[in-house]
Backbone as a ProteinNet text record, in pm:
[ID]
protein_1_A
[PRIMARY]
MEGRFRDNEDETITDTLTGLMWQESYAYPETGNYISWYEANEYIKELNANKLGGYSDWRLPSRLEIQSLYEIAHPFESRGRTFTLHIDPVFEFSYGSCFWTSRTRLSAALGFEFDVGDIHWYPQGSLSGTVRAVRLHSDPSILVDSSWTGLAMEAG
[TERTIARY]
10878.8	11007.2	11042.8	11037.2	11085.5	11201.4	11277.4	11391.7	11502.8	11604.2	11707.9	11637.7	11597.9	11592.6	11401.4	11333.3	11196.6	11181.2	11111.1	11101.4	10938.3	10995.2	10924.9	10781.5	10773.3	10686.7	10673.7	10847.6	10820.5	10937.9	11030.9	11157.4	11259.1	11213.2	11338	11317.3	11433.7	11460.9	11525.9	11466.3	11518.5	11595.4	11712.9	11781.7	11769.2	11715.5	11641.5	11741.1	11870.3	12002.8	12103.9	12112.7	12165	12107.8	11952.8	11880.7	11872.6	11999.5	12009.8	11882.4	11840.9	11735.3	11829.8	11849.1	11873.7	11755.5	11816.8	11727.1	11721.3	11626.6	11583.5	11698.3	11658.2	11722.9	11863.1	11932.2	12040.3	12070	12195.9	12205.2	12244.4	12272	12285	12178.8	12124.3	11977.7	11870	11881.6	11847.3	11919.7	12038.6	12117	12182.4	12206.4	12246.6	12382.2	12455.3	12610.7	12659.3	12789.8	12887.7	12905	12912.8	12935.7	13035	13083.3	13226.6	13152.6	13257.8	13211.6	13142.4	13153.7	13139.5	12939.7	12993.4	12829	12773.6	12801.7	12711.7	12708.4	12750.2	12711.2	12543.7	12595.2	12481.8	12327.5	12349.6	12268.1	12206.2	12273	12213.2	12138	12223.4	12125.1	11978.9	11997.4	11861.6	11765	11839	11708.3	11630.3	11731.4	11718.7	11596.1	11610.8	11525.5	11405.6	11387.2	11297.7	11181.3	11276.5	11268.9	11175.7	11285	11323.7	11198	11148.2	11074.9	10985.7	11018.5	10974.8	11063.4	11196.2	11348.3	11424.3	11460.1	11592.2	11734.9	11766.5	11870.4	11934.1	11950.6	12023.6	12136.7	12239.4	12395.3	12444.1	12606.6	12654	12674.3	12727.5	12744.5	12878.9	12891.4	13084.6	13116.2	13212.8	13296.5	13252.1	13167.6	13141.6	12979.3	12967.8	12784.6	12765.1	12792.1	12806.4	12844.4	12937.1	13043.6	12902.3	12811	12714	12641.8	12562.2	12465.6	12555	12687.6	12746.5	12688.9	12661.5	12627.2	12690.6	12738.6	12840.1	12779.3	12665.7	12607.5	12453.3	12396.2	12300	12351.3	12218.2	12251.6	12191.9	12219.8	12136.4	12175.5	12067.5	12066.7	12047.2	12128	12134.3	12160.5	12082.1	12139.6	12162.6	12052.1	12082.6	12185.4	12270.4	12399.3	12379.5	12380.6	12382.2	12479.5	12528.3	12614.8	12617.5	12683	12678.5	12715.2	12637.3	12644.2	12634.6	12626.8	12678.2	12562.2	12420.7	12341.1	12213.4	12121.9	12016.7	11897.9	11826.4	11725.9	11621.8	11627.2	11536.5	11561.4	11720	11729.3	11741	11733.3	11731.1	11876.5	11913.1	12038.5	12059.1	12070	12099.8	12223.6	12285	12478	12530.2	12663.6	12736.1	12778.4	12844.5	12901.5	12971.8	13048.8	13158.4	13082.3	13024.8	12961.8	13031	13007.5	13123.8	13074.9	13133.6	13133.5	13176.2	13159.6	13169	13335.7	13389.9	13566.3	13657.7	13716.4	13804.8	13913.2	14015.9	14155.3	14227.9	14296	14348.3	14206.5	14244.8	14162.6	14132.1	14084.3	13994.4	13953	13880.5	13726	13737.7	13657	13636.2	13587.1	13569.8	13458.3	13455.4	13322.9	13302.6	13252	13314.1	13247.1	13165.5	13017.7	12982.6	13028.1	13066.2	13080.3	13230.7	13291.6	13430.5	13437.9	13364.9	13332	13529.5	13505.6	13657.1	13666.5	13750.7	13740.8	13851.6	13871	14003.7	13933.1	14064.1	14077.3	14040.7	13930.4	13916.2	13967.3	14025.8	14022.8	13854.2	13830.7	13720.7	13645	13694.2	13617.2	13638.5	13642	13674.5	13554.1	13476.6	13344.8	13375.2	13401.9	13452.3	13274.9	13249.2	13106.7	12977	12907.8	12746.5	12715	12575.2	12562.9	12446.6	12415.5	12275.1	12312.5	12215.3	12195.3	12159.1	12199	12170	12101	11997.9	12013.4	12012.3	11997.8	12051.6	12127.4	12205.9	12312	12306.5	12413.7	12418.2	12541.4	12542	12650.3	12752	12863.4	12953.9	13028.1	12990.2	13023.2	12945.1	12836.6	12763.9	12760	12854.5	12922.5	13032.2	13073.8	13248.9	13223.8	13230	13247.3	13328.9	13304.4	13381.1	13487.5	13491.3	13614.1	13711	13721.4	13743.1	13875	13833.9	13930.4	14003.8	13985	14066.9	14040.1	13903.1	13827.4	13712.2	13700	13577.3	13622.8	13526.4	13522.8	13461.3	13543.1	13491.4	13372.6	13199.9	13118.9	13165.9	13131.6	13172.9	13057.9
11348.8	11420.7	11600.9	11609.7	11770	11809.7	11896.4	11932.5	11984.3	12003.2	12090.4	12245.7	12337.7	12447.9	12460.8	12588.9	12562.2	12731.4	12739.4	12905.6	12946.2	13069.6	13116.9	13222.8	13190	13278.3	13440.9	13498.2	13631.4	13677.9	13640.3	13677.7	13618.5	13523.1	13415.6	13312.8	13243.5	13105.4	13051	12948.5	12827.1	12735.8	12692.6	12627.8	12514.4	12367.4	12305.2	12227.1	12218.5	12126	12221.5	12373.3	12443.6	12525.9	12559.6	12645.6	12781.1	12828.3	12959.3	12967.6	13107.6	13200	13272.5	13247.1	13343.1	13416.1	13553.6	13629.9	13565.1	13557.6	13476.6	13562.4	13695.6	13735.3	13849.7	13898.4	13952.4	14096.5	14172	14292.4	14313.4	14216.9	14249.1	14283.7	14186.7	14205	14341.9	14407	14486.1	14646.1	14633.4	14755	14761.1	14618.4	14613.7	14652.9	14628.9	14662.8	14637.7	14497	14487.8	14629	14589.9	14687.1	14642.5	14728.5	14694.1	14647.1	14605.3	14512.2	14635.3	14767.7	14846.1	14914.7	14885	14935.1	14798.7	14668.2	14551.1	14556.5	14607.6	14672.2	14762.4	14866.5	14963.4	14905.5	14823.2	14728.3	14628.1	14569.3	14515.9	14586.9	14731.1	14788	14827.9	14847.4	14907.2	14766.5	14625.2	14499.8	14491.9	14565	14587.7	14643.8	14785.5	14852.2	14875.3	14778	14777	14637.9	14536.9	14452.5	14328.4	14275.4	14183.6	14050.8	13997.3	13893.9	13924.3	14050	14066.8	14083.3	14048.1	14062.9	14167.8	14164.2	14318.7	14256.2	14161.2	14129.2	14034.5	14071.9	14045.5	14077.7	13984.9	14003.7	13974.4	13996.4	13941.3	13764.5	13663.6	13537.9	13529.2	13431.3	13365.9	13319.2	13275.2	13228.8	13070.9	13001.7	12856.2	12853.7	12975.4	13006.5	12980.1	13102.3	13131.5	12998.2	12914.6	12794.5	12674.5	12655.6	12601.2	12585.1	12719.6	12741.8	12642.3	12628.3	12630.5	12463.7	12442.4	12309.7	12305.7	12129.3	12100.2	12128.4	12117	12145.2	12152.9	12316.8	12367.9	12452.3	12423.7	12505	12646.4	12777.2	12892	12939.5	12978.9	13032.2	13189.5	13257.4	13375.1	13440.9	13528.8	13559.9	13457.7	13357.5	13243.9	13148.4	13154.2	13062	12999.3	12848.3	12798.1	12786.1	12865.2	12888.6	12771	12719.4	12663.7	12728.3	12780.8	12873.6	12793.1	12681.9	12594.5	12610.5	12648.9	12730.7	12668.8	12614.3	12565.6	12657.2	12635.3	12734.6	12806.2	12763.8	12816.3	12947.9	12978.6	13083.8	13185	13321.8	13411.3	13428	13362.7	13416.3	13483.8	13592	13657.8	13658.7	13760	13788.7	13848.7	13850.4	13831	13726.9	13676.8	13547	13553.1	13660.4	13715.1	13734.1	13676.3	13695.4	13728.8	13860.4	13933.6	13830.4	13805.4	13769.9	13871	13799.4	13873.8	13910	13811.9	13820.2	13870.9	13983.7	14088.8	14064.8	14111.2	14146	14260.8	14323.1	14449.6	14570.1	14582.3	14630.4	14580.3	14381.1	14330.9	14297.2	14239.6	14178.6	13979.1	13918.4	13798.8	13752.3	13706	13704.3	13547.5	13481.5	13355.2	13353.8	13278.3	13304.1	13142.5	13171.7	13048.5	13004.6	13111.8	12984.2	12940.1	12935.3	12858.9	12795.7	12869.2	12787.6	12833.5	12914	12970.4	13108.1	13109.8	13238.7	13292.6	13462.5	13556.7	13705.4	13736.1	13859.8	13965.1	14056.9	14223.6	14269.9	14435.1	14536	14557.6	14633.2	14635.4	14742.3	14806.2	14928.2	14893.1	14759	14754.8	14740.5	14745.2	14666.4	14526.3	14444.5	14315.8	14218.8	14266.7	14157.4	14202.4	14130.9	14132.1	14091	14092.6	14011.6	13938.2	13854.5	13774.5	13750.5	13858.4	13837.1	13694.8	13695.2	13548.5	13599.2	13536.6	13545.4	13457.3	13455.5	13339.4	13291.2	13195	13137.8	12992.5	12888.2	12802.7	12737.2	12593.9	12510.6	12538.7	12564	12569.9	12430.5	12334.5	12181	12102.3	12106.7	12083.1	12160	12231.4	12305.9	12174.6	12101.4	12088.4	11913.7	11813.8	11700.7	11658.3	11578.4	11546.4	11486	11351.7	11318.1	11413.4	11552.4	11630.3	11703.3	11660	11736.7	11612.2	11501.4	11387.8	11360	11415.1	11397.1	11282.7	11240.5	11123	11008.4	10965.1	10843.2	10748	10636.5	10524.8	10475	10442.9	10374.4	10212.9	10237.3	10134.7	9997.7
10225.3	10288.6	10315.9	10382.4	10436.6	10408	10332.7	10280	10410	10373.4	10527.7	10531.3	10463.1	10428.3	10429.8	10542	10510.3	10480.8	10385.1	10371.1	10436.1	10520.5	10654.3	10557.8	10432.7	10360.1	10438.7	10494.7	10524.9	10468.4	10390.9	10322.8	10420.8	10482.7	10561.7	10552.6	10543.3	10549.8	10679.7	10716	10843.3	10820.7	10903.4	10850.1	10952.6	10914	11018	11083.7	10980.2	11043.9	11148.9	11100.5	11210.8	11297.1	11275	11311	11340.8	11213.6	11212.3	11095.8	11118.1	11003.9	10908.9	10776.3	10656.8	10609.9	10604.6	10484.1	10342.2	10258.8	10161.2	10074	10023.6	9946.1	9974.1	9931.4	9965.8	9896.6	9923.6	9937.1	9759.5	9690.4	9532.7	9435.1	9427.3	9365.8	9413.2	9539.5	9629.8	9566.3	9578.9	9551.2	9377.1	9353.4	9184.6	9170.6	9282.9	9300.7	9424	9419.2	9517	9612.4	9736.5	9865.1	9940.4	10021.2	10126.2	10211.4	10270.6	10426.8	10502.1	10497.1	10581.3	10550.3	10406.4	10349.4	10405.3	10364.3	10421.6	10591.8	10702.7	10835.4	10816.5	10712.6	10723.8	10651.9	10543.7	10521.6	10627.6	10722.5	10825.5	10909.7	10986.8	11030.6	10981.3	10876.9	10762.6	10815	10740.9	10755.5	10914.7	10991.4	11176.3	11173.5	11132.4	11162.5	11102.4	10969.3	10906.3	10941.6	11049	11145.6	11011.4	10941.4	10849.1	10880.7	10830.8	10925.2	11071	11061.9	11248.8	11335	11288.8	11382.8	11365.9	11462.6	11461	11540	11529.3	11524.5	11429	11313.8	11233	11245.1	11158.3	11149.4	11056.3	11043.3	10894	10974.3	10910.1	10921.6	10944.5	11035.7	11076.3	10938.7	10931.3	10783.7	10803.4	10928.9	10903.3	10857.7	10934.9	10896.9	10792.1	10692.8	10541.9	10432.9	10499.5	10470.5	10420.1	10589.4	10591.7	10474.9	10375.6	10305.5	10167	10146.6	10025.7	9997.6	9855	9836.3	9723.6	9654.7	9557.3	9414.9	9413.1	9276.2	9264	9264.6	9186.7	9074.9	8957.2	8858.9	8852.7	8784.5	8786.3	8701.6	8621.9	8468.5	8453.8	8421.6	8374	8261.9	8196.4	8072.3	7974.1	7979.5	7872.1	7908.4	8019	8003.5	8188.1	8151.8	8304.7	8359.7	8500.9	8639.4	8733.3	8788	8870.6	9005	9096.2	9199.1	9334.6	9368.5	9503.7	9634.5	9604.9	9702	9687.6	9773.9	9732.5	9676.3	9573.9	9538.4	9586.3	9711.4	9792.7	9804.9	9835.1	9846.2	9667.2	9741.3	9619.4	9562	9420.3	9403.9	9231.9	9229.6	9119.9	9008.4	9100	9072.7	9193.3	9203.9	9278.1	9406.6	9364.1	9456.4	9595.6	9603.9	9724.2	9793.3	9904.5	10063.2	10174.5	10249.9	10345.2	10491.6	10541.4	10684.2	10814	10930	11010	11062.8	11026	11034.2	10978.8	11075.4	11014	11107.2	11031.2	11022.2	11003.6	11119	11075.1	11014.3	10859.5	10791.1	10678.9	10696	10585.8	10651.3	10606.9	10613	10514.1	10590.6	10494.5	10427	10303.3	10198.8	10191.1	10173.7	10104.7	9945.4	9869.4	9759.6	9667.9	9679	9627.6	9504.9	9426.4	9252.3	9292.7	9382.5	9359.3	9500.3	9630.1	9758.5	9831.7	9805.1	9868.2	9951.7	9984	10095.1	10078.7	10056.3	10090.5	10167.5	10203.9	10271.7	10155.4	10200.3	10124.9	10188.8	10143	10225.2	10274.1	10367.8	10410.1	10341.1	10285.9	10220.7	10016.1	10024.3	9897.8	9882.9	9706.2	9694.5	9617.8	9674.6	9669.7	9669.2	9814.1	9797.8	9838.7	9887.8	9920.8	10044.9	10088	10230.3	10223.7	10282.6	10294.4	10493.9	10515	10713	10752.8	10869.2	10949.1	11083.4	11142.9	11294.9	11338.8	11501.2	11607	11597.4	11677.7	11682.1	11664.1	11623.1	11646.4	11697.4	11729.8	11826	11672.3	11638.9	11537.5	11536	11628.2	11623.7	11524.4	11503.7	11395.3	11257.2	11246.8	11119.1	11043.4	11134.5	11112	11135.4	11067.4	11030.8	11149	11260.7	11342.6	11322.9	11247.1	11145.2	11077.2	11049.1	11043	11112.3	11251.1	11348.6	11415.7	11380.4	11454.8	11569.7	11612.5	11734.1	11750.5	11591.9	11601.9	11705.8	11796.2	11883.6	11811.5	11822.4	11792.4	11886.5	11801.5	11844.5	11928.4	12068	12129.7	12184.8
[MASK]
++++++++++++++++++++++++++++++++++++++++++++++++++++++++++++++++++++++++++++++++++++++++++++++++++++++++++++++++++++++++++++++++++++++++++++++++++++++++++++

């Protein structure tokens, strides 16, 4: 049985559930630092200029898109300790658990934290996050269980 995520062998991962294509790596292991939301956008521009996986339409994920990668329990070892970072091990993960999203409000941007599954607003200029680029678009309704919205219809 094939899993939800397919390694495309070109530094990208396809999510067969949502249809989204994700960057296998992310900014933190490449830069060694947390970056600002502005730097995250510059990082994406570089991915597009270098045509990661042969594509130049990479972008910051929406809140729902990045949250769709959150999984309840995946252990991760670093420096002799085991952590639970809640993402499928097909994705590279070294350090840096807060990921920038495309969602902004005034001078803040929304970050999603894979260590605890929480979202927070951070100043766009703060060195608070990292970024995993995404491409393509998904129907947001497949990212939300219909029973959560109260719109679930009884099968008849």
